[in-house]
C-alpha positions in Angstrom: 22.4 20.7 26.3 19.4 19.5 24.3 17.7 16.4 25.6 16.8 13.8 23.0 14.5 10.8 23.0 15.6 7.2 22.7 14.1 4.0 21.4 12.2 1.8 23.9 13.6 -1.8 24.0 11.1 -4.6 23.7 13.7 -7.4 23.1 17.3 -7.6 22.0 17.5 -11.1 20.4 16.0 -10.5 18.0 16.1 -6.8 18.3 12.7 -5.1 18.6 12.7 -1.4 19.5 9.8 1.1 19.8 10.0 4.5 18.3 9.7 7.5 20.7 6.6 8.5 18.8 5.3 10.8 21.5 8.4 13.1 21.2 8.7 13.3 17.4 7.1 16.2 15.4 8.6 16.0 11.9 6.8 14.4 9.0 9.7 12.1 8.3 11.0 9.8 11.0 14.9 9.9 11.2 16.6 6.5 10.7 17.7 6.4 14.3 14.1 6.8 15.6 12.5 4.3 13.2 11.0 1.4 15.1 12.7 -2.0 14.7 10.8 -5.2 14.2 12.6 -8.5 13.7 11.7 -12.1 13.8 15.3 -13.4 13.5 18.8 -12.0 14.0 20.1 -9.5 11.5 21.4 -11.3 8.4 25.0 -11.4 7.4 25.1 -9.6 4.0 27.6 -10.3 1.2 28.1 -9.0 -2.3 25.5 -11.5 -3.6 22.8 -9.6 -1.7 23.3 -6.7 -4.1 21.5 -8.8 -6.6 17.7 -9.2 -6.6 16.5 -12.5 -8.2 13.2 -12.8 -9.9 12.2 -16.4 -10.8 9.3 -18.8 -10.9 6.3 -18.9 -13.3 8.0 -16.6 -15.9 9.6 -16.9 -19.3 12.7 -14.7 -18.6 14.2 -15.1 -15.1 16.2 -12.0 -14.1 18.8 -10.7 -11.7 18.8 -7.0 -11.0 21.9 -5.4 -9.4 21.6 -2.5 -7.1 23.5 -0.2 -9.5 21.1 -1.2 -12.3 18.1 -0.6 -10.0 19.2 2.9 -9.4 19.1 3.6 -13.2 15.6 2.4 -13.6 12.3 4.4 -13.4 12.0 5.8 -9.9 9.2 6.6 -7.6 9.2 8.2 -4.1 6.4 7.9 -1.6 5.9 9.3 1.9 4.0 6.8 4.0 3.9 5.3 7.5 4.8 1.7 8.2 2.9 0.3 11.2 3.7 -3.1 12.8 0.5 -5.2 12.9 1.2 -5.6 16.6 1.3 -1.9 17.4 -0.6 -1.1 20.6 -0.8 -4.8 21.5 -0.1 -3.9 25.2 -3.5 -2.2 25.3 -5.5 -5.4 24.8 -7.6 -6.8 27.6 -7.4 -9.6 28.3 -3.7 -9.6 27.5 -2.2 -11.5 24.6 1.2 -13.0 24.0 3.8 -11.3 21.8 5.9 -8.2 21.8 4.1 -5.7 24.2 4.2 -2.7 21.8 2.6 0.4 23.2 2.2 3.3 20.6 5.6 3.4 19.0 5.6 0.5 16.5 4.9 3.0 13.7 7.2 5.4 11.8 6.9 7.4 8.6 9.5 8.3 5.9 10.2 8.9 2.3 10.8 5.7 0.4 12.4 5.7 -3.0 12.7 2.9 -5.5 11.5 1.1 -8.6 7.8 0.2 -9.1 7.5 -3.6 -8.8 5.3 -3.9 -11.8 8.2 -2.4 -14.0 10.5 -5.3 -12.9 7.8 -7.9 -13.4 7.2 -6.6 -16.9 10.8 -7.6 -17.8 10.2 -11.2 -16.9 7.2 -12.2 -19.1 5.2 -13.5 -16.2 2.4 -16.0 -17.0 -1.3 -15.0 -17.2 -2.2 -17.7 -14.7 0.0 -16.0 -12.0 -1.8 -15.8 -8.7 0.6 -14.5 -6.2 4.1 -13.0 -5.9 6.4 -14.4 -3.1 9.0 -12.2 -1.4 12.0 -13.6 0.5 14.3 -11.7 2.8 17.9 -12.6 3.7 17.0 -13.0 7.4 16.3 -16.5 8.6 16.1 -18.5 11.8 14.0 -21.1 13.7 10.5 -20.4 14.7 9.5 -21.8 18.1 7.1 -24.3 16.6 9.4 -25.4 13.7 12.3 -27.7 13.5 14.0 -26.3 10.4 15.7 -23.0 9.8 13.4 -20.8 7.6 13.7 -17.5 5.9 11.2 -14.7 6.3 8.8 -15.1 3.3 5.5 -13.6 2.5 3.3 -13.2 -0.6 1.1 -10.5 -2.2 -1.9 -11.2 -4.5 -1.1 -10.2 -8.0 -3.4 -7.2 -8.0 -1.6 -5.7 -5.0 1.8 -6.5 -6.4 1.1 -4.7 -9.6 -0.2 -1.6 -8.0 1.9 1.3 -9.3 2.8 2.4 -5.8 4.1 -1.0 -4.6 7.9 -0.4 -4.9 11.2 -2.0 -4.3 12.9 0.7 -2.2 16.7 1.3 -2.1 16.5 4.7 -0.4 14.9 6.1 2.8 14.8 9.8 3.3 17.0 10.4 0.3 19.8 8.2 1.6 20.6 4.5 1.1 18.5 2.2 3.2 19.9 1.7 6.7 21.2 -1.8 7.3 18.8 -2.4 10.1 15.8 -1.4 8.0 16.4 -3.6 5.0 19.5 -2.6 3.0 19.9 -3.0 0.0 16.3 -3.7 -1.0 13.0 -3.4 0.9 9.6 -4.1 -0.5 7.2 -1.2 0.3 3.5 -2.0 0.3 1.4 1.2 0.9 -1.8 0.9 3.1 -0.8 -2.6 4.4 0.6 -3.4 7.8 4.4 -3.5 8.0 4.8 -7.3 7.9 4.2 -7.1 4.1 7.1 -4.8 3.5 9.8 -7.4 3.5 13.3 -6.3 4.5 16.7 -7.4 3.0 14.7 -8.6 -0.1 16.8 -10.9 -2.3 14.3 -13.2 -4.0 11.0 -12.7 -5.8 9.1 -15.7 -7.0 6.0 -15.7 -9.3 3.6 -18.6 -8.5 0.3 -19.8 -9.8 -1.1 -21.0 -6.5 -1.6 -19.7 -2.9 1.5 -19.3 -0.8 1.3 -21.1 2.6 4.4 -20.2 4.5 4.2 -19.8 8.3 4.4 -16.0 8.2 1.4 -16.1 5.9 -0.9 -18.7 7.2 0.0 -19.0 10.9 1.4 -15.6 11.9 -0.3 -12.3 10.7 -3.7 -13.9 10.9 -6.7 -12.6 12.9 -7.9 -15.3 15.2 -11.1 -13.9 16.9 -11.5 -16.9 19.3 -9.2 -17.8 22.2 -9.2 -21.6 21.7 -10.0 -22.3 18.1 -9.1 -21.1 14.6 -12.6 -20.7 13.3 -13.5 -17.4 11.4 -9.8 -16.5 11.0 -8.6 -14.3 8.2 -5.4 -12.6 7.1 -4.0 -9.3 8.3 -3.7 -6.9 5.4 -5.0 -3.3 5.3 -4.3 -0.7 8.0 -7.2 0.1 10.2 -8.1 3.8 10.8 -6.1 4.8 13.9 -4.6 7.6 15.9 -2.1 8.4 18.7 -2.2 11.1 21.3 1.3 12.3 21.4 0.8 14.9 24.1 -0.1 15.0 26.9 1.4 11.8 28.1 -0.7 9.3 30.1 -1.1 10.3 33.8 0.5 13.7 33.4 -0.2 16.3 36.1 -0.9 19.7 34.6 -1.8 23.2 35.8 -5.0 25.0 35.0 -4.7 26.9 31.7 -4.5 26.3 28.0 -3.0 23.0 26.9 -2.4 21.6 23.4 -3.7 18.1 22.9 -1.9 16.8 19.7 -1.1 13.7 17.8 -1.2 11.8 14.5 -3.8 9.7 12.7 -3.6 7.4 9.7 -5.6 4.9 7.6 -5.2 2.2 5.0 -8.3 3.3 3.0 -8.7 6.8 1.6 -7.6 9.6 3.9 -8.4 10.8 7.4 -11.2 13.2 7.2 -12.0 14.0 10.8 -10.5 13.9 14.3 -12.8 14.2 17.4 -11.7 14.8 20.9 -13.7 14.1 24.1 -12.9 15.4 27.6 -15.8 13.7 29.3 -15.4 9.9 28.5 -17.1 10.2 25.1 -20.3 12.0 26.1 -19.5 14.9 23.8 -16.9 15.4 21.1 -15.0 18.4 19.8 -13.5 18.8 16.3 -9.7 18.9 16.2 -7.7 21.0 13.7 -6.1 18.8 11.0 -2.7 19.4 9.4 -2.4 17.5 6.2 0.4 16.7 3.8 0.1 16.7 0.0 1.3 13.1 0.1 -1.8 10.7 -0.2 -0.5 8.0 2.1 1.0 10.3 4.8 -0.4 10.4 8.3 -2.4 13.4 9.4 -1.3 15.7 12.3 -4.0 17.1 14.5 -4.4 19.3 17.6 -7.0 20.8 19.9 -6.5 23.7 22.4 -8.0 22.7 25.7 -8.9 25.4 28.2 -8.6 23.5 31.4 -10.3 25.6 34.0 -11.4 23.1 36.6 -9.2 21.0 38.8 -9.8 17.2 38.7 -9.0 14.1 36.8 -9.9 13.8 33.1 -9.9 11.1 30.5 -9.1 12.4 27.0 -10.5 10.3 24.1 -9.6 10.7 20.5 -11.1 9.0 17.5 -10.3 9.3 13.8 -12.6 8.9 10.8 -11.6 8.2 7.2 -13.1 8.8 3.8 -14.4 5.2 3.6 -16.6 5.8 6.6 -14.4 3.9 9.0 -14.3 5.1 12.6 -12.2 4.1 15.6 -14.4 2.0 17.8 -14.7 2.5 21.6 -13.7 -1.1 22.2 -10.9 -3.0 20.3 -11.5 -6.1 18.2 -9.8 -8.6 20.4 -7.9 -11.4 18.6 -5.6 -14.1 20.0 -2.4 -12.7 18.5 -3.1 -9.1 19.2 -3.1 -7.6 15.8 -4.7 -4.4 14.5 -5.5 -2.6 17.7 -7.4 0.6 16.8 -9.8 1.4 19.6 -10.3 5.1 20.5 -7.1 6.5 21.9 -7.2 7.4 25.5 -5.0 9.2 28.1 -5.8 10.2 31.7 -4.5 13.5 33.1 -4.9 15.4 36.3 -5.4 19.2 36.5 -4.1 20.8 39.7 
């Protein structure tokens, strides 16, 4: 009987589950292995959620039904979604929040309607500044008295990008309920908090949105005890994961395949380097690319392990914008955007 991996539970209420990323080799993550990130309990959906409302600073408010959306111009994109807190468990000193290791990232094929096409139907004003997106999920934040929905905004330029879409399919099937059915905003190159699930309302505004998931959460706070020099979480950092070997594996002498994935929110991954001596020297890994511009890059290096002993394997990715994974992470109070050089320790016997 074939052994299969499972999600790793971080919490059950709300449900937060980590993808078994170290054991997945396909370009597209199956629904059942896609990581789950929630702030509230799953919403109770009714027939009204098959309608997507667009309102606000526009001349023609609109409702789009799921069946109408399926008939509109379509676009498909293969791209990863990464939780901003992915790898939070690796920060030192430790920070509060879900202690994600490497698996708060998954990749799939998203199909839907470009957002700009829908906005063009509404006659939005020239003084529009941001677009606000509201999901059907709601609850009470620890520091708030009232029940609130999950709401976030995008600047107009990002909202109008031709690859910002309202998805209704994942891997050529209807969106799974736990991943946002019937509509999910997909924002390429940004961390996953921007890709609002169970999307049911879009509002066009002429000012800056200041909801708690915009101005309190998903903000980099570089200092432990004050909010000075803070700025919003947006674009994915260049990053990588060592899928195999696993940390603290014991291996025999011989040839071993070190492999993993790398991704970036700017341009493409251009280089993967592997070090077997704590970063003193580096070797070029072999890249396996997809034709899809946003997709992650697979990589591998064949290691001839001839001497017994303990080894630290370091991996760093570089992208076409000159960004490189740093040796030390950028520590921030809420533990977002970890992208330090990937490391695993192994022993050769």
